[in-house]
N, C-alpha and C positions, 0 to 999 in steps of 0.2 A: 207732748211735754206739758207739764202743768204750769211752769213759769213762763214769763214773757220772753225768754231767750229765743233768739231766732235759730232755726235749725239750718245748719250749713248746707244740707242736702236740698233745701227748698230755694236757696238763692240761685239766681241765674249764673251759669258758668261763663267765666270770661277766660278765653284761651289766650295766653300771652306766650310769645316765643322769646325766650331769654337767650339771646346770642351772646356768648361771652367772648372776650378777646382771646386770641390764640397767642401763646407766648412766642417770643422770638426764637427760642430753642426748638420748639415744635415746627415753626415755619421753616427754619433752616434744615431740619431733618426731612421734612416733606419735600423741600427743594432738592435736596441731595437724592432722595428716593426718586423724584420725578426725573432728574437728570440721568440716573442709572437706568430707569425704565425706557427713556427715550433713545437709548443707544442701540437697542435691539428689539425687534418685533417679538411679542410674547412675554416680555419681562413684566409688564403690568399684571398679566394673568398669573405669572410665577409668584409675584409678591402677594397677590390676593389669595392664591392657594395656600401659601405659607401662613397667612393670617386667618384662613378659613372664612373668608368673606367674598362677596361678589366683586368682580373687577370694576363694576360701576361705582362701588363705594370708594375704591381707591381713586378713581377718576374724579369723584365728587370732592374728595379731600384736596386733591391737587388744584382743582378749580376754585374751591372755597378759600384756600389758604391765601389767595391773592386779595381777598376782601378784608376790610378792617374788622368786621365782626362776622366771622364765618358761621353758617348754620350747621354745617357738618364738620365734625372734628373727630380724630381718633381718640379712643379712650387711653387712659394711662397705660393700661396693659398692652394695648395695640402699639403705642409709641415705643415701649420697651421691646416688643417683638420686631418692629421695623428696624430699630437699632441693631438688634441681634442678627437679623437677616442681612442687613447691609455689611456688617462686620464679617459674616461668613462669606459673602460674595467677594469682598476685598482679599480674603485669604486664598480664594480659589484662582 
């Protein structure tokens, strides 16, 4: 660069983890899902298969939702899929 502007690529990288708060609605949904999963063996795997994710990710959400600023959270799309899944289970 010809001018004195600093190149962003030359600056040292600082990694910051921005943990955002989880809404009460998402916490309530995850609590409901965790309650459903706890009732029978294999249900956590069922939910994970429906969401096309690893069961360990579901476990991480359940664990993290108890923290004030969880590191792992479901995406908006995943939240909608969890709602859909639980609604289907209630009908069956």
